[in-house]
C-alpha positions in Angstrom: 55.0 83.9 186.9 51.5 83.5 185.8 51.0 82.2 182.2 49.1 84.5 179.8 46.3 82.5 178.2 45.5 83.6 174.7 42.0 83.0 173.4 41.6 81.0 170.2 41.1 83.0 167.1 37.5 82.9 165.9 35.9 84.8 163.1 32.6 83.1 162.9 30.9 86.2 164.3 32.2 89.5 163.0 30.9 92.7 164.5 28.1 94.6 162.9 30.2 97.7 162.7 33.0 95.9 161.0 30.8 94.1 158.5 29.0 97.4 157.7 32.3 99.0 156.8 33.4 96.0 154.7 30.2 96.1 152.7 30.6 99.8 152.0 34.3 99.4 151.1 35.3 99.2 147.5 38.4 97.4 146.2 40.3 100.7 146.1 43.6 101.1 147.9 43.7 104.9 148.0 45.2 106.3 151.2 47.6 103.5 152.0 51.1 104.4 153.1 52.8 101.1 153.6 56.1 101.1 155.5 56.7 97.5 154.4 55.8 95.5 151.4 54.2 92.6 153.3 53.3 94.4 156.6 49.6 93.4 156.5 50.0 89.9 157.8 51.2 88.8 161.2 54.6 87.1 161.2 56.5 88.2 164.3 60.2 87.6 163.7 63.3 87.6 165.8 66.7 88.2 164.2 69.9 86.7 165.3 70.8 90.0 166.9 67.8 89.6 169.2 65.8 92.3 167.4 62.1 91.5 167.3 59.9 92.6 164.4 56.2 93.3 165.0 53.6 94.1 162.4 51.3 97.0 163.3 48.6 99.0 161.6 48.2 102.7 162.3 46.9 106.0 160.9 48.5 109.4 160.3 48.0 112.8 158.7 48.6 113.2 155.0 51.3 115.7 155.9 53.2 113.1 158.0 55.8 110.7 156.5 54.1 107.8 154.7 56.4 105.4 156.6 56.1 106.2 160.3 59.6 104.8 160.9 60.9 108.0 159.3 59.7 110.0 162.3 62.5 110.7 164.8 60.5 109.4 167.7 60.2 106.0 166.2 63.8 105.9 165.1 64.8 106.4 168.7 62.4 103.9 170.0 63.8 101.2 167.7 67.3 101.9 168.8 66.4 101.9 172.5 63.9 98.9 172.5 65.5 96.7 169.8 62.0 96.3 168.3 61.4 97.0 164.7 57.8 97.8 163.6 56.6 97.0 160.1 53.9 99.6 159.7 50.8 99.4 157.6 49.9 103.1 157.6 46.8 104.7 156.2 45.8 108.3 156.1 43.0 109.2 158.4 40.3 109.6 155.8 40.4 105.9 154.9 41.9 104.3 158.1 38.6 103.1 159.6 37.6 101.3 156.5 41.0 99.7 156.1 41.1 98.8 159.8 37.7 97.2 159.7 38.4 95.3 156.5 41.5 93.7 158.0 39.7 92.7 161.2 36.7 91.2 159.3 38.9 89.3 156.9 41.1 87.8 159.6 44.3 89.3 158.0 45.4 90.6 161.4 48.5 92.6 162.3 50.1 92.0 165.8 48.5 95.2 167.0 46.6 98.2 165.9 48.2 101.4 167.1 46.2 104.6 167.4 43.2 102.4 166.6 40.4 104.8 167.6 38.0 102.0 168.6 34.7 102.8 170.3 33.6 100.9 173.4 31.1 98.9 171.3 33.7 98.0 168.7 36.1 96.8 171.5 33.5 94.5 173.1 32.4 93.1 169.7 35.9 92.4 168.6 36.7 90.8 172.0 33.6 88.6 171.7 34.6 87.6 168.2 38.0 86.7 169.3 39.9 89.2 167.2 41.5 91.1 170.1 42.6 89.8 173.5 42.4 91.0 177.1 45.6 92.6 178.4 45.1 92.4 182.2 47.8 89.8 182.7 50.2 91.5 180.4 49.8 94.7 182.4 50.7 92.9 185.6 53.7 91.0 184.1 55.3 93.3 181.6 54.1 96.8 182.0 55.6 98.7 185.0 55.2 102.1 183.4 51.5 101.6 182.8 50.9 100.1 186.2 52.5 103.2 187.7 50.1 105.4 185.9 47.1 103.4 187.1 48.4 103.4 190.7 48.9 107.2 190.6 45.5 107.8 189.0 43.4 104.7 189.9 40.2 106.2 188.5 41.4 105.3 185.0 41.7 101.6 185.8 38.0 101.7 186.6 37.2 103.6 183.4 39.1 101.3 181.0 37.8 98.1 182.6 34.9 96.6 180.7 31.8 95.3 182.5 33.2 91.7 182.3 36.3 92.7 184.3 38.7 92.7 181.3 40.8 95.5 179.8 40.8 95.2 176.0 42.8 98.2 174.9 45.5 100.7 176.0 44.2 104.2 176.5 45.2 107.7 175.7 45.1 109.9 178.8 45.8 113.6 178.9 45.1 115.7 182.0 45.3 119.4 182.3 43.2 121.1 184.9 40.2 119.7 186.7 36.5 120.3 187.1 35.1 123.3 185.4 38.7 124.5 184.7 40.0 121.4 182.9 41.2 122.2 179.4 38.4 120.0 177.8 35.6 121.7 179.8 34.7 123.7 176.7 35.2 122.3 173.2 34.4 125.1 170.7 35.7 128.6 171.5 34.2 131.6 169.6 36.9 133.8 168.0 35.8 137.3 166.8 37.7 139.6 164.5 38.8 142.4 166.7 40.5 144.3 163.8 37.0 144.6 162.3 35.5 145.7 165.6 38.1 148.4 165.9 37.7 149.5 162.3 34.0 149.9 162.6 34.1 151.4 166.1 32.1 148.5 167.6 32.3 147.1 171.1 32.6 143.4 172.0 29.0 142.0 171.9 27.5 141.1 175.2 24.1 139.8 174.1 22.7 137.8 171.3 21.0 141.0 169.9 24.3 142.9 170.0 26.0 140.0 168.2 23.5 140.1 165.5 24.1 143.8 165.0 27.8 143.3 164.9 27.5 140.6 162.3 25.3 142.8 160.2 27.9 145.5 160.3 30.6 143.0 159.3 28.5 142.1 156.3 27.5 145.6 155.2 30.3 148.1 156.2 33.4 146.6 154.4 35.5 146.1 157.5 38.4 144.6 155.6 38.5 147.8 153.5 38.9 146.2 150.0 35.7 147.7 148.5 34.2 144.2 148.1 31.4 142.5 149.9 33.6 139.4 150.5 33.5 139.2 154.3 32.0 136.2 156.0 30.3 137.4 159.1 29.8 133.9 160.7 31.3 130.6 159.8 31.4 127.1 161.3 31.4 123.4 160.4 27.9 122.2 160.8 28.5 119.0 162.8 29.3 118.3 166.5 32.9 119.3 167.3 35.1 122.2 168.1 34.1 124.1 165.0 30.4 124.0 165.7 28.2 127.0 166.2 26.4 125.2 169.1 28.6 127.1 171.6 26.0 129.8 171.3 23.1 127.5 172.3 23.9 127.9 176.0 22.7 131.6 175.7 19.2 130.1 175.4 19.2 127.5 178.1 21.1 124.3 179.0 23.2 124.4 175.9 24.4 121.5 173.7 27.1 118.9 173.7 28.7 116.8 170.9 27.1 113.7 172.4 23.8 115.6 173.0 23.8 114.6 176.7 23.5 117.4 179.3 23.1 116.6 183.1 21.0 118.9 185.2 22.1 120.0 188.7 19.7 117.4 190.2 21.4 114.6 188.3 18.9 114.2 185.5 20.2 113.3 182.0 18.6 115.4 179.3 18.7 115.0 175.5 19.7 118.6 174.6 18.1 118.7 171.1 14.7 118.0 172.7 15.0 121.0 175.1 13.0 124.2 174.5 16.2 126.3 174.8 17.6 124.3 171.9 14.7 125.3 169.7 15.2 129.0 170.5 18.9 128.7 169.8 18.1 127.2 166.4 15.7 130.0 165.7 18.4 132.5 166.4 20.8 130.9 164.0 18.0 130.9 161.5 17.6 134.6 161.9 21.3 135.1 161.2 21.0 132.9 158.1 18.0 134.9 156.9 20.0 138.1 157.2 22.7 136.6 155.0 25.2 136.4 157.8 26.0 132.7 157.8 28.7 131.2 155.5 26.8 129.3 152.8 29.6 126.6 152.9 29.1 126.0 156.6 26.8 123.1 155.8 29.2 121.3 153.5 32.7 122.5 154.2 35.4 120.2 155.6 38.4 121.2 157.7 40.6 122.1 154.8 38.1 124.5 153.3 37.4 126.0 156.7 41.1 126.4 157.3 41.8 128.0 153.9 39.3 130.8 154.5 40.5 131.3 158.0 44.1 131.8 156.9 42.8 134.5 154.6 41.1 136.1 157.6 37.7 136.3 156.0 35.7 135.5 159.1 34.0 137.9 161.5 33.2 135.1 164.0 34.2 131.5 163.9 34.7 128.5 166.2 37.8 126.4 167.0 39.7 124.8 169.8 42.6 127.3 169.2 42.7 130.3 166.9 46.3 129.5 165.9 45.0 126.5 164.0 42.7 128.6 161.8 43.6 132.3 161.6 47.0 132.1 163.2 48.6 133.1 166.5 48.1 136.9 165.9 46.1 139.7 167.5 43.5 140.0 164.7 41.2 137.7 166.6 40.3 137.3 170.2 38.0 135.1 172.2 34.4 136.4 172.4 33.2 136.0 176.0 29.9 134.1 176.4 26.9 136.3 175.7 23.5 136.7 177.4 20.4 135.4 175.7 16.9 136.9 175.7 16.4 136.1 179.3 19.5 138.0 180.3 21.2 134.9 181.6 24.8 133.9 180.6 25.6 130.2 180.5 28.4 128.1 179.1 27.7 124.4 178.6 30.3 122.0 180.0 31.4 119.3 177.7 31.3 115.7 178.8 34.7 115.0 177.2 37.6 113.9 179.4 41.2 113.5 178.3 40.6 109.8 177.8 40.2 107.6 174.8 39.8 103.9 175.8 40.4 102.2 172.5 43.8 103.7 171.3 45.7 100.5 170.9 44.7 96.8 170.8 46.6 93.5 170.6 45.1 91.0 168.2 44.7 87.3 168.8 47.1 86.5 166.0 50.1 88.0 168.0 52.8 85.5 168.6 55.0 87.6 170.8 52.9 89.1 173.5 55.8 89.8 175.9 57.7 91.9 173.3 54.5 93.7 172.3 53.5 94.5 175.8 56.9 95.8 176.7 57.1 98.0 173.6 53.6 99.4 174.3 54.6 100.0 178.0 57.4 102.2 176.8 54.6 104.5 175.5 53.7 105.2 179.1 57.1 106.3 180.2 56.5 110.0 181.1 59.2 111.4 178.8 58.0 109.1 175.9 54.3 110.0 176.5 55.0 113.7 176.3 56.8 113.2 172.9 54.2 110.9 171.5 51.5 113.5 172.3 53.3 116.7 171.0 56.4 115.9 169.1 60.1 115.6 169.9 63.5 117.3 170.2 66.8 117.2 168.3 65.2 117.0 164.8 67.5 118.7 162.2 64.8 118.5 159.5 61.6 119.6 161.1 60.7 122.2 163.7 61.2 121.0 167.2 58.5 121.1 169.9 60.9 120.5 172.8 64.4 121.2 174.2 65.6 118.2 176.2 67.6 118.6 179.4 69.4 115.2 179.8 70.6 116.0 183.3 67.2 116.9 184.6 65.4 114.5 182.3 62.8 117.1 181.3 61.3 118.4 178.1 60.8 122.1 177.8 58.3 123.4 175.2 59.9 125.7 172.7 58.0 128.7 171.2 55.8 127.8 168.3 57.0 130.9 166.3 53.7 131.2 164.6 53.4 127.5 163.6 50.0 125.8 163.8 50.1 123.5 166.8 47.9 120.9 165.0 50.0 120.9 161.8 53.3 120.6 163.8 52.0 117.7 165.9 50.7 115.9 162.8 54.2 115.9 161.3 56.2 114.9 164.3 54.1 113.1 167.0 52.8 109.5 166.9 49.7 109.7 169.1 48.7 106.2 170.1 48.5 105.1 173.8 50.0 107.5 176.3 49.5 109.1 179.7 50.1 112.7 180.7 49.0 113.4 184.2 48.7 116.8 185.9 51.7 115.8 188.1 53.9 115.7 185.0 53.9 119.4 184.4 56.8 120.9 186.2 58.3 117.5 186.7 58.8 116.0 183.2 57.6 118.8 181.0 56.3 122.4 180.8 53.0 123.8 179.6 53.0 124.7 175.9 52.1 128.3 175.2 48.9 127.4 173.4 47.7 125.3 176.4 48.5 128.1 178.8 46.4 130.5 176.9 43.5 128.0 176.5 43.6 127.3 180.3 43.4 131.0 180.9 40.4 131.3 178.7 38.6 128.4 180.3 39.4 129.6 183.8 38.8 133.3 183.5 36.3 133.6 180.6 34.3 130.4 180.5 34.2 128.7 183.9 32.6 131.6 185.9 29.5 131.2 183.7 29.2 127.4 183.8 25.9 126.8 185.6 26.1 123.0 185.4 27.6 121.3 188.4 27.4 117.8 186.7 28.6 116.3 183.5 28.1 112.9 182.0 30.9 110.6 183.3 32.9 108.2 181.1 30.7 105.2 181.4 31.8 101.8 180.0 28.4 100.3 179.2 27.7 96.6 178.7 27.6 95.2 175.2 23.9 94.9 175.5 23.5 98.5 176.4 25.9 99.6 173.7 24.1 97.5 171.1 21.0 99.5 171.8 22.7 102.8 172.0 24.6 102.3 168.7 21.4 101.2 167.0 19.3 104.1 168.3 22.0 106.8 167.8 22.6 105.9 164.1 19.1 107.2 163.2 18.5 109.6 166.1 21.6 111.7 165.8 21.4 111.8 162.0 17.8 113.0 162.2 18.8 115.7 164.7 21.6 117.1 162.5 19.4 117.0 159.4 16.5 118.9 161.0 18.9 121.4 162.7 20.5 122.1 159.3 17.1 122.5 157.6 15.8 124.8 160.3 18.8 127.0 160.1 18.0 127.6 156.4 14.2 127.4 156.3 13.2 128.9 159.6 10.4 126.3 160.3 11.5 125.1 163.7 8.4 126.4 165.5 5.9 124.9 163.2 7.7 121.5 163.0 8.8 121.2 166.6 5.9 119.0 167.9 6.3 116.6 165.0 10.0 116.6 165.6 9.6 115.6 169.2 7.3 112.7 168.3 9.8 111.5 165.7 12.5 111.6 168.4 10.4 109.3 170.5 9.7 107.0 167.6 13.5 106.7 167.0 14.1 105.5 170.5 14.8 108.6 172.6 13.1 107.3 175.7 15.2 104.1 175.7 18.3 106.1 175.0 17.6 108.3 178.1 16.9 105.3 180.3 20.3 103.7 179.3 22.1 107.0 179.8 20.5 107.7 183.1 21.2 104.2 184.4 24.9 104.6 183.4 25.1 108.0 185.1 23.6 106.7 188.3 25.8 103.6 188.3 29.0 105.7 187.8 28.1 108.4 190.3 26.9 106.2 193.2 
């Protein structure tokens, strides 16, 4: 058996991203949910019974138990693996700061679970000696994960760094492929069909018709309470599933959360520099001028957005799934993509895959690599992965996601009964590293109702209008490329969002557009495009 060589711990060079977080971090401890009084330091223990204790850091929703070991999934895992985890758990709002502080200070746990590291952070931490490569561990101790990579070998390529090492265990979730994969569209527009019926309006088919519908929502009291309290259009003004940028494709190429769109001849385009983007911003500005845009759209967070959605105040809003905002009812339905001024209908394809490379890392302070690797490998057992992603069965305290058939060894999704999929997952699942391949459906588990509906929407409503044949692949850039991308994007992306927000409100996009393009170049757009194009060409050759 090949010996696993651990690199020596070195903290002489700490990553820029880590140091930046440390410098910004105050001495406060808000947000910490510690499952153990001294779980911050690494001190792997083995009891006389043979039980191994590992120290790990993780993150969770504020609605989840403060000690992850209270979750039924982890209780079962401890019984079945004879491994106890001392968790240092933080709520999501402070996790990144706490994670980075621990890594910068050298006070390392054995592993960071559900770490959420970017490619740049992974390579910097590896260079600094804070995390270790896991290639040998995969070969020696991880049969479940090896099986995943054998069945879907493309992921081995995608998680391998340019230096040939694998530094983290990924989250993989497949559902559909190509234009019909579940992630092909991020934001979905949900329109209030009760209001359409009340006012005798048809589903809008063009941007002009949408504007007229939103004006009617504002002026004709569709909720019937005699007050002008309807919110015709709402969104969260930043890249993501709640962004209004879904509408941008009606004016051209469309937009993506990472701002990269690939043309059908394989050219990478920075969407916010495209003429269609400018015209889309003008359209949103027109809506704002008419008083149709939620004034809180520029500042609201998820909880505020959700609260108004539950009160069904929106005429049109955006979300991955309406059940998470306005509920699983018939008051809202998906608004099909609408034609822009040219008469063309387009839906921009997202670059997102069901892949997150940096979900879990093992630190260089870990003294029991074999036990850690075997425990993490359990996450890639199909039945375990399914539970980690969605939730579990047999819970007598919380709503169950599944019914388990012990004879067939399958997990059947139960009806949500009106529950929010996101809220239920937050309370019962553990996320982290996992793999759910397309082949698992019908073999180990069933499709949840919300996923069935979303797949139907993508396939029947969105995919037929996707003009793009190419998307940006999941490129694992070199540390030198990432260093430049991170540096450029810090200013470039912030500038784009700031100008977009200002133009929505002041309507000056036309008169400021040329100066804006010059500033994009000054901030490094040309170099950004060169790196992105090189990565695209390398990945698609």
